[in-house]
NUGU-974618 format. One record per residue (C-alpha): residue number from 1; residue in one letter; x, y, z. Coordinates in steps of 0.2 Angstrom, whole numbers, plus 5000, padded with zeros to 4 digits. Each point is the difference from the previous one (the first is absolute). Example, Ala and Ser with C-alpha at 12.3 -4.5 7.8 and 13.67 -1.06 7.14 Angstrom:
residues 2
 resi resn    u    v    w
    1    a 5062 4978 5039
    2    s 5006 5017 4997
***
This chain:
residues 252
 resi resn    u    v    w
    1    x 5496 5806 4854
    2    x 4999 5018 4995
    3    x 5001 5015 5008
    4    x 4983 5005 5003
    5    x 4996 4980 5006
    6    x 5017 5002 5011
    7    x 4994 5018 5008
    8    x 4980 4992 5003
    9    x 5008 4984 5009
   10    x 5011 5012 5010
   11    x 4984 5011 5005
   12    x 4990 4986 5004
   13    x 5013 4992 5012
   14    x 5002 5016 5008
   15    x 4980 5002 5001
   16    x 5000 4984 5007
   17    x 5013 5001 5014
   18    x 4992 5018 5004
   19    x 4983 4990 5002
   20    x 5009 4987 5010
   21    x 5008 5013 5013
   22    x 4982 5009 5000
   23    x 4988 4985 5003
   24    x 4994 4997 5016
   25    x 4995 4980 5001
   26    x 4987 5003 5014
   27    x 4991 5012 4988
   28    x 5002 4988 4987
   29    x 4993 4985 5010
   30    x 4984 5012 5005
   31    x 4996 5006 4982
   32    x 5001 4981 4994
   33    x 4988 4996 5017
   34    x 4990 5014 4994
   35    x 4997 4992 4984
   36    x 4995 4984 5005
   37    x 4988 5007 5010
   38    x 4994 5009 4987
   39    x 4998 4985 4991
   40    x 4992 4990 5014
   41    x 4987 5015 5001
   42    x 4996 4996 4982
   43    x 4997 4982 4999
   44    x 4988 5004 5017
   45    x 4992 5012 4991
   46    x 4997 4987 4985
   47    x 4993 4989 5013
   48    x 4988 5011 5004
   49    x 4994 5003 4983
   50    x 4998 4982 4997
   51    x 4989 4999 5017
   52    x 4991 5014 4995
   53    x 4995 4994 4980
   54    x 4996 4982 5009
   55    x 4989 5009 5014
   56    x 4993 5011 4984
   57    x 4996 4983 4991
   58    x 4993 4993 5013
   59    x 4989 5012 5005
   60    x 4993 5001 4982
   61    x 4999 4979 5000
   62    x 4988 5003 5015
   63    x 4989 5013 4991
   64    x 5000 4987 4984
   65    x 4994 4986 5011
   66    x 4987 5011 5010
   67    x 4993 5004 4982
   68    x 5001 4981 4995
   69    x 4989 4996 5016
   70    x 4988 5013 4994
   71    x 4997 4994 4983
   72    x 4998 4982 5006
   73    x 4986 5007 5011
   74    x 4992 5011 4986
   75    x 5002 4984 4990
   76    x 4990 4989 5013
   77    x 4988 5014 5002
   78    x 4997 5000 4982
   79    x 4998 4982 4998
   80    x 4988 5001 5016
   81    x 4988 5012 4987
   82    x 5001 4990 4986
   83    x 5011 5011 4991
   84    x 5014 4988 4992
   85    x 5006 5014 4989
   86    x 5006 5011 5016
   87    x 5006 4987 5009
   88    x 5011 4996 4985
   89    x 5007 5018 4998
   90    x 5003 4998 5018
   91    x 5011 4985 4999
   92    x 5008 5007 4984
   93    x 5005 5016 5010
   94    x 5006 4988 5015
   95    x 5011 4990 4990
   96    x 5009 5016 4991
   97    x 5004 5005 5018
   98    x 5006 4982 5003
   99    x 5014 5003 4987
  100    x 5005 5015 5007
  101    x 5001 4994 5017
  102    x 5011 4985 4993
  103    x 5011 5014 4992
  104    x 5000 5009 5019
  105    x 5004 4984 5009
  106    x 5016 4997 4986
  107    x 5008 5017 5001
  108    x 4997 4998 5021
  109    x 5009 4984 5000
  110    x 5014 5009 4988
  111    x 5002 5015 5012
  112    x 5002 4988 5015
  113    x 5013 4990 4990
  114    x 5009 5017 4997
  115    x 4998 5006 5018
  116    x 5006 4983 5008
  117    x 5016 5004 4988
  118    x 5002 5017 5005
  119    x 4998 4997 5019
  120    x 5014 4987 4999
  121    x 5011 5012 4991
  122    x 4997 5013 5014
  123    x 5004 4988 5013
  124    x 5016 4996 4991
  125    x 5005 5018 4996
  126    x 4994 5005 5017
  127    x 5012 4988 5008
  128    x 5015 5005 4987
  129    x 4996 5019 5006
  130    x 5001 4997 5017
  131    x 5016 4988 4999
  132    x 5008 5015 4990
  133    x 4995 5012 5012
  134    x 5008 4989 5014
  135    x 5016 4997 4989
  136    x 4999 5021 4996
  137    x 5002 5005 5020
  138    x 5013 4987 5003
  139    x 5011 5008 4985
  140    x 4996 5017 5004
  141    x 5005 4997 5017
  142    x 5016 4990 4995
  143    x 5004 5016 4988
  144    x 4996 5013 5014
  145    x 5013 4989 5012
  146    x 5013 5000 4987
  147    x 5000 5016 4994
  148    x 5001 5006 5020
  149    x 5015 4989 5002
  150    x 5007 5008 4983
  151    x 4998 5018 5007
  152    x 5007 4995 5018
  153    x 5017 4992 4992
  154    x 5000 5015 4987
  155    x 4999 5013 5015
  156    x 5011 4990 5011
  157    x 5013 4998 4984
  158    x 4997 5017 4993
  159    x 4997 4991 4984
  160    x 4983 5008 4998
  161    x 4997 5013 4985
  162    x 4997 5014 5013
  163    x 5017 4995 5010
  164    x 5010 4998 4983
  165    x 4997 5018 4997
  166    x 5003 5004 5014
  167    x 5017 4993 5001
  168    x 5004 5005 4983
  169    x 4998 5018 5006
  170    x 5010 4997 5015
  171    x 5014 4993 4989
  172    x 4999 5015 4988
  173    x 5001 5012 5014
  174    x 5014 4990 5008
  175    x 5009 5000 4981
  176    x 4997 5018 4999
  177    x 5008 5003 5018
  178    x 5016 4991 4997
  179    x 5002 5009 4983
  180    x 4999 5016 5007
  181    x 5012 4995 5015
  182    x 5013 4994 4987
  183    x 4997 5016 4989
  184    x 5003 5011 5015
  185    x 5016 4990 5007
  186    x 5007 5001 4981
  187    x 4996 5018 5000
  188    x 5009 5004 5016
  189    x 5015 4988 4994
  190    x 5002 5010 4982
  191    x 4999 5016 5012
  192    x 5015 4995 5010
  193    x 5010 4994 4985
  194    x 4997 5016 4992
  195    x 4991 4993 4986
  196    x 4986 5011 5001
  197    x 4999 5018 5010
  198    x 4986 5003 5012
  199    x 4989 5013 4995
  200    x 5003 5018 5007
  201    x 5019 4995 5005
  202    x 5010 5016 4995
  203    x 5016 5006 5006
  204    x 5015 4992 5009
  205    x 4990 4986 5003
  206    x 4995 4997 4984
  207    x 5010 4989 4987
  208    x 5000 4983 4996
  209    x 5009 4986 5013
  210    x 5017 5006 4995
  211    x 4997 5018 5004
  212    x 4991 4998 5017
  213    x 5014 4988 5007
  214    x 5015 5013 4994
  215    x 4987 5014 5010
  216    x 4999 4989 5014
  217    x 5020 4997 4999
  218    x 5003 5018 4999
  219    x 4988 5005 5015
  220    x 5008 4987 5012
  221    x 5017 5006 4997
  222    x 4995 5020 5003
  223    x 4992 4995 5017
  224    x 5016 4990 5004
  225    x 5010 5015 4995
  226    x 4990 5011 5010
  227    x 4998 4988 5017
  228    x 5021 4999 4999
  229    x 4999 5019 4999
  230    x 4989 5001 5014
  231    x 5012 4988 5010
  232    x 5016 5012 4996
  233    x 4991 5016 5005
  234    x 4994 4993 5016
  235    x 5018 4993 5005
  236    x 5007 5016 4996
  237    x 4985 5008 5010
  238    x 5006 4991 5015
  239    x 5018 5004 4998
  240    x 4999 5017 4993
  241    x 4983 5009 5006
  242    x 5005 5017 4997
  243    x 5003 4997 4980
  244    x 4984 5001 4989
  245    x 4994 4985 4993
  246    x 5004 4993 4982
  247    x 4985 5002 4987
  248    x 4995 4982 4996
  249    x 5002 4995 4982
  250    x 4984 5003 4990
  251    x 4992 4985 4990
  252    x 5008 4999 4983
***
């Protein structure tokens, strides 16, 4: 199979799948039923045309019969007047009309046979269309019930396309939140470890993790020295109030 042939087969399969998803069985059944009604209507029109032609021939037949009666009366009248030639002419014309009358009768019989055949076809087709209509409505009702049940189940289980999209959006949002939280915790940890320095942090509080720890120890040591000196001054002050207090050591 060539590349073009495989591509054509793929396009046909995709197109067929898309049609299968988009096709509404109710619409398809209604369309088929409409086509059957059109066929039935065409058959009924054909029967009406046959009956019309039949009636037209019967009218022509009646006219010919009337004319034949007229020629027969004329022949009798001519014989009564001893005009055998005129009587013969009238009878000849009557005979010609008899031939036409026979042809009309044959055509009428053919149309009657065709009419009977069409009427039987119309009855069978009408019964078939009515049976199809009943089946169509039943299938549409079953499809509607099944479709409603599927929608309810999809809504209950969250399997519908809309709910699937919503669930995916929620999942993406949750993943993004977790990612941002993890990033924030990682940044805090890196800052605490001194791997990176907080933006704008300068002076004694700056530097890496080691610098900050040493500065913190130095600050605590200075506080302890100042506290010990203050205690000593307070003890000396209570024993020798006249002496000036010693100056506290400044921070190194």
